[in-house]
Backbone as CSV, one residue per row, in Angstrom:
resi,resn,N_x,N_y,N_z,CA_x,CA_y,CA_z,C_x,C_y,C_z
1,ASN,-22.957,10.183,-6.319,-22.272,8.916,-6.220,-20.817,8.612,-7.006
2,ASN,-20.975,8.956,-8.113,-19.729,9.196,-8.848,-18.586,9.411,-8.122
3,LEU,-19.003,10.679,-7.429,-17.505,11.074,-6.822,-17.349,10.392,-5.628
4,LYS,-18.202,9.659,-5.150,-17.774,8.555,-4.042,-17.061,7.617,-4.687
5,THR,-17.453,7.071,-5.790,-16.272,5.824,-6.282,-15.021,6.142,-6.363
6,VAL,-14.952,7.721,-7.016,-13.738,7.994,-7.660,-12.819,8.334,-5.979
7,LYS,-13.424,8.663,-5.271,-12.707,9.094,-3.632,-12.413,7.600,-3.423
8,ASN,-12.989,6.596,-3.457,-12.901,5.175,-2.832,-11.793,4.422,-3.900
9,TYR,-11.866,4.942,-5.020,-10.758,4.422,-5.894,-9.433,4.935,-5.535
10,THR,-9.330,6.219,-5.455,-8.157,6.831,-5.045,-7.603,6.454,-3.726
11,LEU,-8.237,6.165,-2.691,-8.012,5.888,-1.391,-7.405,4.533,-1.489
12,ASP,-8.138,3.732,-2.295,-7.454,2.432,-2.569,-6.361,2.017,-2.901
13,LYS,-5.773,2.889,-4.121,-4.761,3.243,-4.777,-3.472,3.738,-3.851
14,ILE,-4.141,4.434,-2.889,-2.792,4.872,-2.130,-2.562,4.013,-0.948
15,LEU,-3.630,3.247,-0.607,-3.542,2.251,0.474,-2.419,0.981,-0.185
16,ASN,-2.972,0.529,-1.403,-2.373,-0.732,-2.267,-0.955,-0.176,-1.972
17,LYS,-0.520,1.120,-2.516,1.113,1.573,-2.487,1.345,1.751,-1.215
18,ARG,0.788,1.973,-0.011,1.682,2.046,1.093,1.696,0.227,1.452
19,ILE,0.847,-0.214,1.293,1.309,-1.597,1.380,2.203,-2.441,0.910
20,GLU,2.327,-2.056,-0.358,3.400,-2.456,-1.168,4.830,-2.067,-0.438
21,ILE,4.718,-0.922,-0.328,6.125,-0.337,0.429,6.184,-0.960,1.692
22,LEU,5.293,-0.955,2.446,5.625,-2.008,3.861,5.861,-3.518,3.522
23,ARG,5.386,-3.855,2.309,5.959,-5.427,2.286,7.306,-5.513,1.806
24,ARG,7.772,-4.412,1.087,9.342,-4.320,0.566,10.135,-4.068,1.748
25,SER,9.787,-3.228,2.747,10.683,-2.921,3.697,10.679,-4.215,4.763
26,ASN,9.423,-4.922,4.671,9.456,-5.985,5.643,10.486,-7.009,4.988
27,LYS,10.457,-7.561,3.837,11.353,-8.120,3.442,12.905,-7.977,3.730
28,LYS,12.976,-6.697,3.294,14.568,-6.258,3.701,14.819,-6.172,5.193
29,LEU,13.998,-6.042,6.149,14.164,-6.435,7.545,14.604,-7.772,7.770
30,ARG,13.490,-8.408,6.993,13.761,-10.254,7.436,15.101,-10.643,6.881
31,LYS,15.669,-10.068,5.565,17.091,-10.406,5.146,18.142,-10.001,6.458
32,LEU,17.794,-8.572,6.650,18.840,-8.078,7.583,18.795,-9.311,8.859
33,LEU,17.694,-9.654,9.391,17.748,-10.246,10.627,18.080,-11.667,10.677
34,GLN,18.316,-12.317,9.208,18.527,-13.807,9.156,19.823,-13.873,9.383
């Protein structure tokens, strides 16, 4: 059960990082388009 939690936590961190990167590039794109 503990292993499962750690795995989920890691996945969560990775996903959050990707979302953060996506948001940043999205902002840059919007600036470019304006």
